[in-house]
N, C-alpha and C positions, 0 to 999 in steps of 0.2 A: 264636152269632153268625153273620153271613151276609155274603155279598161278592156285589154285583150286576155281571156282566159281560154286555157285549154283543159280537157278532162281526159285522162289518160288512165288506161287499163294495161298495165305492161305484164309480160310474164314473170311471174314471181317464183321464186325457189324457197320452199318452206324453211325456215331457220337460217337460211344463209345470206346473213347480214351484208358480207362484202360484195356478193354478186348482186344482190338486190340493190345496193347503194350504186353500183356502176351502171346498173340498168335504169336506175331514177335519174343518174346525172346524163347519161345519153338521152333520155326523153327531154329533159330540161333543155338540153343544147339544141335538139331537133325542133322543139316546139314552137319557138319563136314568138312567145306570148309573155306577157308581164307576169301572170300568174298560171301555175300548173298544179292542177288538183289530182291527188292519187286516192286509190280506194283506202277502205278501213284497214289498218294493220298491214300496209303495203310493204313496210321495210321487212316484216319476218314472215308474211303469209298470215292467214287467218288462223293461227295456231295458239289456242288458249293457254298452252303451257310455254310458249316461247320466253326465252330470257328477256327481261326488260332492256330497253335501250336507254343509254345515258347520253343526254345531250351533249356531253363534252367528250363523247369517246372520239378518239381520233380517225376513226375508220369513216366517220360521216364527212370528212374533209373534202373528198372528191365531189361531194354534192355540194357542199358550200362554195367550192371553185367553179362547179357548172353554173350555179345561180350567178355568182360575181360576173362571170364571163358574158352571160345571157342577160343580165340586169332582170333576173326573174325571182318571183317568190315561189317557192315550192311548198305545197300544203301536204304532208305526208303522214301515212297512219303507222303508229308504232304502240306497243306496250310499255308503259313507263313506270317508274317507281311509284308506289301507292298501296297495290298496284292499279293502274289506270289504263284504259284504251284511249289513247291521245291522238290529237292532230298536232303535228310539230309544224312551225313555220320556219323554212330555211331560206337565207338570202345571203348575200355576200358578206354580211357581217356575222354570221354565224347561225346557230339553232336556238329556238325557244319554243317552249310549250305553249301553244296557242290556245288549246282547248281540251278538256276532259269530258269523255261521253257521260251524259247525265243519264240515260234511259238504257239500262243493260237488257239483253234479252237471251234467251235460250239457256245455255250453261254457263253465261258469262258471269252471273253473281257468285258462283262457285270459285272464280279465279280473280274477279276484280271488284273493285269498289265505284259506286257511281262518281262522277264529277260534281262539284258543287253548284254550278250554275251556267247559264248560257253565256257566250263569249262572242265577241266582235274584234276583228282586226281591221285596220285601215291600210289601204294602199292607194296612194296617189289621190287621197280624198275620196275614194270608195270605201264605203263601210260593208264589210263582208261578214254576215252572221254565220258562225261554224256548227256544223252538225256531223254525227257519225251514225250511220246505218239506222238503228232502232229510232233514234231521235225523230227521224224524218216520218216516220208512222205515228207520231204523237202530237197532234194538233196543238197541244198546249206549250210544247217545245217551239215550235215555230212561231206561236203568238208571243211567247216569252222573248224570243229572240228579236223577233220583228219590234216589239216594243222599246228595244233600245236603239232604234233607229238604224235601218239597213238598207243598201240598195241591192244586195245579192244574198241568198241564202246558198252556203257552199258546202256540200257533203261529200264524205268518203263512205261507200258502201259495200257489203259483202251480202249479196242476195242472189237467189236462184231463178226468181221469177222476173222477166223483165217488165211484165204489164203492172207489177207493183210498183217498180220505180216510176212508171210513166204516171201512174195514177198519183202518186205522191208528188211528184215534181208539179204536176198540173194544179192539184190542189193548193200546194204552197204559193205558188206563182200567183194565181188567180185570187186567192184570199187576201194575200198581203201586198199585192202587187209589187212583186220584186222580182228579179232574175232568180233563177235556180240552176245551180251548176252541180250535178251529180256525177263523181267518178266511181265507177262499179268494176268490181273484181270480174276478170274473165277467165274462163279454165278452170281447173280443178285447185282447191286449196285445202286447208284443214277445217276443223269443225264440222266435219261430215259433208262438206260440199264436194262431191265428186264432179260437179259441174258448177258455174256461176253465171249470172246473166249476161255479163257485158252491158252493151247497150248505154254506156255513159252518154249523158246528154247535157245540152244546154236548153233552158226553157226562159221564153220572154215573160214580162209581167202580164201579157195578156193571154197567157197559157199556149202560145204557138211554139212548136218545137224548132229552135234555131238550129241545132246541130244534134245528131244522134249516131253514135258508133255501131258497129256490128258485134256479134257475140265473139269476135276473134281476140285471142290475147295479142296485145301489141298494137292494137287499134287506138287512134287518137283523134279527137274532133276539137274544134275551135269555134269562138264566137267572140264578136266585138260588142260589149256592152256600150251603149250610146244613151247618154241622158246626161242631166247635170247632177253631180253627186248630191244625193239626199232628195232628189226629186223622181219623178216618174219617168216613164220611157217616152 
């Protein structure tokens, strides 16, 4: 069995939910994959004071429609009630909160509360463990997520050092023998980021880089995960 995943780094307009939803929808339609992963807080930009996103907000409908038309699941970043930094799962049936960030960093604790625990979603029999930014730098998070039984560790991040992303992806993949998909912000955003790393990537369970984007906003790369769900590469 196989699963196609894209990691996207679209240009984001801070605080402009409508524009960002339209951009996300266009990416989903163009990606041609079953799963599309977006960076941390991708719907609002990495803006710690951004308004929270309600999963029942009708402005999200274009993204739901794009997922329905493409047969895709979009994993998007947003601040939600709590307040939490969250990963939302969007498909043709609507929007759900898939995961709330456990490990907050920088100034985030002044604005958000940590999520309760690791989380997994299942797509076509594949178990995807979810993570957001600093989670990827905390080995215990990957261990706790892997203990739930996963085929891939999927993260949305906002980071300005591509070498950090590469090190974390390789460590998680080889330690837990799982695919790693990281969608990384590219270009400027809030939180003091005048620039971000880009270099969204897919890494195999043996630590090989299957695909890596440039630092350019709008870039996207894809990979096909091939194995038996629940098994090794």
